[in-house]
C-alpha positions as CSV (number, residue, x, y, z in Angstrom):
1,X,14.7,-71.1,43.2
2,X,14.1,-74.5,44.7
3,X,15.6,-74.9,48.2
4,X,15.9,-78.3,49.8
5,X,16.3,-78.7,53.5
6,X,17.9,-81.9,54.5
7,X,17.9,-82.8,58.3
8,X,20.8,-84.8,59.7
9,X,20.6,-86.2,63.3
10,X,17.7,-85.5,65.6
11,X,16.1,-82.2,64.5
12,X,12.5,-81.5,65.8
13,X,10.2,-81.6,62.8
14,X,8.3,-78.6,64.0
15,X,11.5,-76.6,64.0
16,X,12.1,-77.7,60.4
17,X,8.6,-76.7,59.4
18,X,9.1,-73.2,60.9
19,X,12.4,-72.9,59.2
20,X,10.8,-74.0,55.9
21,X,8.2,-71.2,56.3
22,X,10.8,-68.6,57.2
23,X,12.8,-69.3,54.1
24,X,10.0,-69.1,51.5
25,X,11.3,-65.7,50.4
26,X,14.0,-67.7,48.5
27,X,11.4,-69.6,46.5
28,X,10.0,-73.1,46.8
29,X,11.3,-74.8,50.0
30,X,10.9,-78.5,50.3
31,X,11.9,-80.9,53.1
32,X,13.9,-84.0,52.2
33,X,13.8,-87.1,54.4
34,X,16.1,-87.0,57.4
35,X,19.3,-89.0,57.7
36,X,21.8,-89.8,60.4
37,X,25.2,-88.1,60.4
38,X,27.5,-90.5,58.5
39,X,30.1,-92.3,60.5
40,X,32.7,-91.3,57.9
41,X,32.5,-87.6,58.8
42,X,35.6,-86.2,60.7
43,X,34.8,-85.8,64.4
44,X,36.7,-84.3,67.4
45,X,36.0,-83.5,71.0
46,X,36.4,-79.9,72.1
47,X,35.0,-78.0,75.1
48,X,32.6,-80.8,76.1
49,X,31.2,-81.1,72.6
50,X,31.6,-83.9,70.1
51,X,32.0,-81.9,66.9
52,X,31.7,-82.8,63.2
53,X,33.6,-81.1,60.4
54,X,31.1,-78.8,58.7
55,X,32.6,-79.2,55.2
56,X,31.9,-83.0,55.3
57,X,28.2,-82.3,54.8
58,X,28.9,-81.2,51.2
59,X,29.6,-84.8,50.2
60,X,26.4,-86.0,51.8
61,X,24.3,-83.3,50.0
62,X,25.6,-84.0,46.5
63,X,22.7,-86.2,45.5
64,X,20.0,-84.0,46.8
65,X,17.8,-82.2,44.3
66,X,17.4,-78.4,44.3
67,X,19.0,-75.2,43.3
68,X,20.3,-74.9,46.8
69,X,20.6,-77.6,49.5
70,X,20.7,-76.7,53.2
71,X,21.6,-79.4,55.8
72,X,20.2,-78.7,59.3
73,X,21.7,-80.7,62.1
74,X,21.7,-80.9,65.8
75,X,25.4,-81.9,66.0
76,X,28.0,-79.2,66.9
77,X,30.2,-78.1,63.9
78,X,33.8,-77.0,63.5
79,X,35.8,-75.8,60.5
80,X,39.5,-75.7,59.9
81,X,41.1,-73.2,62.2
82,X,38.0,-72.4,64.2
83,X,36.8,-73.7,67.6
84,X,33.2,-74.1,66.3
85,X,30.9,-72.7,63.6
86,X,27.2,-72.1,63.5
87,X,27.2,-73.0,59.8
88,X,29.2,-73.5,56.6
89,X,28.6,-73.0,52.9
90,X,30.3,-73.3,49.6
91,X,30.6,-69.9,47.9
92,X,29.3,-70.1,44.3
93,X,28.0,-73.6,44.8
94,X,24.7,-75.0,46.1
95,X,25.5,-76.6,49.5
96,X,25.2,-75.2,53.0
97,X,24.9,-76.6,56.5
98,X,23.7,-75.0,59.8
99,X,23.8,-76.5,63.3
100,X,21.2,-75.8,65.9
101,X,23.3,-77.3,68.7
102,X,24.2,-73.9,70.3
103,X,20.9,-72.1,69.6
104,X,18.4,-73.6,72.1
105,X,19.2,-72.3,75.6
106,X,16.9,-69.2,75.3
107,X,13.7,-70.9,74.2
108,X,12.2,-72.2,71.0
109,X,11.4,-68.8,69.4
110,X,15.1,-67.7,69.8
111,X,16.3,-71.0,68.4
112,X,14.2,-70.6,65.3
113,X,15.3,-67.0,64.9
114,X,18.9,-67.9,65.2
115,X,18.5,-70.8,62.8
116,X,16.8,-68.6,60.3
117,X,19.5,-65.9,60.4
118,X,22.2,-68.5,60.1
119,X,20.4,-70.3,57.2
120,X,20.0,-66.9,55.3
121,X,23.7,-66.1,56.0
122,X,24.9,-69.5,54.7
123,X,22.5,-69.3,51.7
124,X,24.0,-65.9,51.0
125,X,27.4,-67.5,50.6
126,X,25.9,-69.9,48.0
127,X,24.6,-66.9,46.2
128,X,28.2,-65.5,45.9
129,X,28.3,-63.3,49.0
130,X,31.2,-63.0,51.4
131,X,31.2,-61.7,55.0
132,X,30.2,-58.1,55.4
133,X,32.7,-57.1,58.1
134,X,31.7,-53.4,57.9
135,X,28.0,-53.8,58.8
136,X,27.2,-55.7,62.0
137,X,23.5,-55.5,61.3
138,X,23.8,-57.3,57.9
139,X,22.9,-61.0,57.9
140,X,26.2,-61.5,56.1
141,X,28.2,-60.3,59.1
142,X,30.3,-63.1,60.6
143,X,29.0,-64.5,63.9
144,X,31.8,-65.3,66.2
145,X,29.5,-65.8,69.1
146,X,25.7,-66.1,69.7
147,X,25.4,-62.4,70.6
148,X,26.6,-61.5,67.1
149,X,23.8,-63.6,65.6
150,X,21.2,-62.1,68.0
151,X,22.4,-58.5,67.1
152,X,22.3,-58.8,63.3
153,X,19.2,-58.7,61.2
154,X,17.7,-61.3,58.9
155,X,18.1,-59.3,55.7
156,X,20.9,-58.6,53.3
157,X,22.1,-55.0,53.6
158,X,22.0,-52.4,50.8
159,X,25.5,-53.5,49.7
160,X,24.8,-57.3,49.7
161,X,21.2,-57.3,48.5
162,X,21.8,-56.5,44.8
163,X,24.3,-59.4,44.4
164,X,22.0,-61.8,46.1
165,X,19.0,-60.6,44.0
166,X,21.1,-61.0,40.8
167,X,21.9,-64.6,41.5
168,X,18.3,-65.3,42.6
169,X,16.9,-63.8,39.4
170,X,19.1,-66.2,37.4
171,X,17.6,-69.1,39.4
172,X,14.1,-68.0,38.5
173,X,13.1,-66.5,41.9
């Protein structure tokens, strides 16, 4: 599988390099040139944050090459019906986005760990996986708050792993 990471906004290049390294288990990971968050994206102000609608990134990723494309941004995200989201993905498609906006208060290592778990979770959706509500340790468990992300692991559980492996095998990984 070829995974393209596309930064939007001001994302530290060293964080992108670490995330690129952490995601090599998915296959070849390449970094695309950065871009600003398009002005056309839906925005709102909530709880002191200017937030961008997560699903809008799908449009901006459409021209990027790769079997999967992951946007990484420093802007806070929201989705319909939710106050905020750490990430968003299209199930059975190739686009995902994560935000590092809420990850950095506990140091750089924690930020990269949280970004990695969130990226794996969102990429899992692009591989056809849904939330694993029964297993809070599985990377596919929904993170309602940062403590949920910190608690869960980085790997797909025994229930989720076969489905992810099947799709990855079809992509040549």
